[in-house]
N, C-alpha and C positions, 0 to 999 in steps of 0.2 A: 504493500500500500504506500509506504514511504517512497519507494522507487517510482510508483506511478505519479505521486504528488510532485516529485522532483522533475520527472519528465514533463509534466503539465506546466510547471513553473518555467522550465527552459523553453518550452514551445511558446508560452505567453511572452517571455522576454524577447525571443526571436521575432514574434509577430509585432511587438512594439517598435522594432527597428526596421520593419518593412514600410514601404510606401503606403500600403493599404491602411495602416493604422494612423497615418498622419494626413490622409487625403481630406480635402475640402472641396466645396463646390467651386471655389475660385481656381483651384488647380485644374479642374476639369475645363473650365472656361478658357484658361490660358493655353491648355494643351490643344483645344480645338482651334484657337487662334494660330498657334504654331503650325498645325496641320494645314490651316487655311493659307498661310503664307507660302508653304511648300507647294500646295496645289496651284496657287496663282503663278508661282515661279515656273513650274513644270508645264502645266496645262496652257496657261495664257502667255508664258514667257515674259512676265513683268519683272524686270530687273532680277533675273535668276542669280546673278553673282552676289547680290545682296540678300534677297529674300530667302534663299535656301540656308545660308549660314545663320541668319536671324531666326528663321522659323525653327531650325533644328536646335538653336540655342534656347529658344522659348521652351521647347520640349525638355531639354536638359534641366533648365532652371525651374521647371514645375513638376519634376518628379520629387515628391516630398521625402524628407529624410529626418531621422532623429537628430535633434540639435546636439552640437558638440562633437560631431564626427570629423570636423575640419575638412569638409568637402564643398560647403556652400560658398557662393561668390561673395557673400557678406561676412564670412568667417575669416578672421585675420590669418594670414600666412597659408591659407589653402591654395592649391594650384590655380583654381579659377580666380581667386581673389588677387593673386599676383598678376595674372594675365589681364585682369580688369584694371590694374593700375594705369595701363596705357590709355584707357578711356577716362578713368577717374581723374587723372592728372594731366590729361591733354597731350599725351605723347604721340598717339597714333595720327590725329588729324594733320599735323604738319608733314608727316611722312606721306600721307595720302596726297597732299597738295604738291609735294615734290614729284610724285608719280604723275599727277595730272599735268603739271607743267611740262614734264618730259614727253608726254604723248600729245600735247595740244599744239595745233597749228593756228597761230593768231593771224594768218594772212588775210582772212576775210575781214577782220577788224582793222588791220593796218591799211588795207586798200580802201576802206570806207569808214574813217574814224568817227563820223557822226553816229554810227550805229551804237557806239558806247553809251549814248544818251538813252537808248532803249533799255540797255542793261541797268542803267541808273534808275530809270522810271519804274522798273519792275520791283525795285527795292522798297517801294511804298508799301508793299505787302508786309514787310518786316515792321515798319513803324505803325501801320494801321493795326496790326495784331498786338503790338506793344500797348497802344492806347486801349484796345478792347480788353486786354488782360488786366490792365489797371482798373477798368470799370467793373471787372468780375471779382475784384478784391485781392489780386496778387500783388505782392510787394514789387517795387520798381525793378529790383535785380531779377526777380523771377519773371516779371513781364518781359524784360529784355531778352532773357534766355528763351522764352516761349516765342517771341516775335521772330527770332531768326529762322524759325521753321519756314517762314514765307520766302526765304531765299532758295528753297528747294535744294539745300546743300547739307547733307548729313554730317560730313566731317566738321563743317563750321558750326553746326548746331551742337555737336558734341563738345567742341572746343569752348564755346561760349557757356554752355550749361555747366561744364566742369569748373568754370571760374565763378559764375554768377549764382547758380542754383544747383549744386551737386545733388541735393536731395530729390530733384526732379529729373535727373539726368536720364534715367531709363525711359520715362514717359516721353520726354522731348526727343530722344534719339529714335525711338520706335515710331513716333509720329512723323518725324522728318523723313525717315527712310520709307515709311509707308506711302506718304504723299509723293515722294520721288518716283516710286514704283508705279503709282497710279496716274502719272502724267498723261498717258494716252486716254484715260477715262475722264479726268477732271477738266482738262483744258479745251478740247474741241467744242463742247456746247457753248462756252463763253465766246470762243473765236467766231462761231457762226452767228451767235446772237448780236455781236457788236459790229459786224461788218456787212456791207452790202454785196450783192453778187458782182457788181462792177468792181468793187475794191478787191475781191478775192482773186480776180484774174489779172490784176496789175502785173506787168512784166518789168522786172528790174534790169538795169544795165549789167552786163557781166562784170564781175570784179576784175580790176586791173592786176597785172602780174606784179608781184611783190619781190623785190630783190633780196638776195641773201644778206646784204648789208643792213637793210631795214629790219630783217628778222633778228639779226644779232643785236642791233641797237635797241629794239623794242623792250626786252626785259630789263635792260640797264636803265632806260628812261622810266619804265614802269615802276621799278622799285623805288627810284628816287622820288618820283611824283607822289606815289601813294603813301609811302612810309614816312615821308616828311610831313604829310598832312595827318596821318593816323599811325604814329609809331607803335601803338598797341596792337596793330594788325600785323606786325613784323613776323611773328612765327609762321603765319599762314602765307602772307604775301611774299615774304622773303624766300620761302621754300618753293612757291609757285614759280616765281621768276627765275630762281636758280635752276630749277628743273628745265624750264624752257630754254635757258642759255646752254645747258648741257646738250639739248637737242639741236639747237640751231647753230652752235659754234662750229660743228662739223669735225671737231678734233677730240671729242669726248664721247664717241659713239657707244663704247662699252658701258660707260656710266649711265648714259641716257637709256640704253636698252635695259640695264639692271633696274633703274628707277621706275621705268614705265612698264616693266614686265614682272620679274620674280618678286621684287620688293613690294610693289603695290598689291600684288596678288596675296602675298603673305599677310600684309597688314589688313587687307580687306577681309580675309578669313578671320583674323583675330578680332577685329573691330565688330564684324557682324555677329560672330559667335558669342562674344562676351556681352554685347548689347542685348542679345536675345536672352542669355542666361540671367541678366540683371532683372528680368521681369518676373521675379518670384511673386506669386499671387499675394503672399502675405504683406509684401511691401509695395507692389505695383498697383493693385486694384483699389484705388481710392477715388473719391470725388474729384480731386485735383487732376488725376490722370484723364478722367472723362472730359473735364473742361479743357485740358491741353489738346486733346484730339479735336475738339470742336474749334478751338482757336487756330489750330494748325490748318484746318479746312478754310477758315476765314482768311488766314494769312495767304494761303496759296491762291485762293480765288481773287483776292485783292491784287496780288502780284500779276496774275494773268490779265485781269481787267485793265489795270493801269498801263501795262505794257502795250496792249492792243490800242487803247485810247490815245496813248502818247504818240504812236505812229500816225494815227489819224490827225492829231494836232500838228505834227511835223509836216504832214502833207499839205497843210494850208499854206506853207511858206516855201515848199520845194518845187522846182521845175520838174526834176526827175523823181516821180513819186515812188514811195516805198510801199510794198504790199503789206497791209496791216496784219496779215496772218502771221508774219514773223515776230509780231509784238509779244506773243506768248513766250518766245524763246529767250526773253530777257532774264528769266530765272536761271539758276545755276545747274539745272539738271542736264549735264552734257553727256551725250548728244541727243538725249531722248526728246527734249522739248523742241530742238531744231528738226528732228525727224517728224514730230507731230505737225510742225508748220508745213513741211513738205507734203506730208500725206493728206492733210486737209486741202491744201492748194491743188493737189492732183485730182481731188474729187470734182473740181470745177473746171480744170484745164489740164489734161494729161500731158501736154507739151510744155508746161510751165514748171521749171525746176527751181525750187526755193531753198533747197538744203544748204548750199554754200552761202547764200545770203543770210539765212537764219543762224548760221554758225557764228556770224559776227556778234550779234547781241547775246548769243548763248555764252561765248567765252567772255564777253564783257560782264555777263551776270556772275561768272565765277569771281572776277575781280571785284565787282560791285558788292557781292555778299560778304567778302572778306573785309572790304572797306567799311561796310555797315557794321560788321562785327567789331571792328576796331573802334568805331564811334561809340557803340554801346558800352564797350569795355572802358573807354575813356571817362564816361559819365557815371557808370554804375558800379564799377569794380571797387 
């Protein structure tokens, strides 16, 4: 009998250490969200390089465990906790920007510099969401971290949240990456609503050929202009322009290939997985998280609307009109928002190719979101 009691106690102890004993409804909800991310990535091909690591990370983070086993992302010195330091302390985003710089061709922007204004206009989404977050009761620093979602730039959102609102980092990061992945779903309705049929078929002049010298000078002038205005954006902007110089100099091909290939792939895996794991139901499912997702949608919508409307405003003064369908690409989701500009344009004229034109404001949006982040850090950090 004593033996049977002992066996029963051991089985009971073992059961307490299983996920079944620590399960909650919140864990089930988050597991379904993780599976949903993976479904969208595989079935719909929405940003699979991001959504599969994040989705699988959500599953890892929401398998419940007995506290104190040193395996959770929020338990000091656990493996996941150490990997999460790259997100928590903002190490990963500058490395992502280095890779982005090394793979980005700024020729479309250099050949038509006025397109940078579209990238700037789209940043109104950031400041519009900032104002809305303040109205919903968030502190100024929290509101600034939430607003950056409007830039459609996951690394920048992580970088700002790690500085201004680390307690909201998981919700902000998931929201930012979710809306980046949903660019093909969210933006087209606004683009069609705000433009006329005549505007959608505007043909733009082909971009001029950009010389190698111009491509080399651009990152040097870019870092001086942007970082003298907002030095707080230096970790992101400095790495972006450094990566671009590696690419365009022509003498550091190995470094550029490493930055734009293996390095950015490794960091993307780590940032996606750890952001996903950070969504433990016990810490993630809060009223604030729901508000952040709502504000993220507001931010992204405002960014799309202001980008399109600003092109229509510019056309009032331009002889060579700009197709307002490229206004959506002023956000930082490269190259997805530029691809959406092209795809919507093709619906109305199969022979009108907008992709290269849209890449101008798209890469300007990368710079613009980093500058906006620097402005927010200057005032709120």
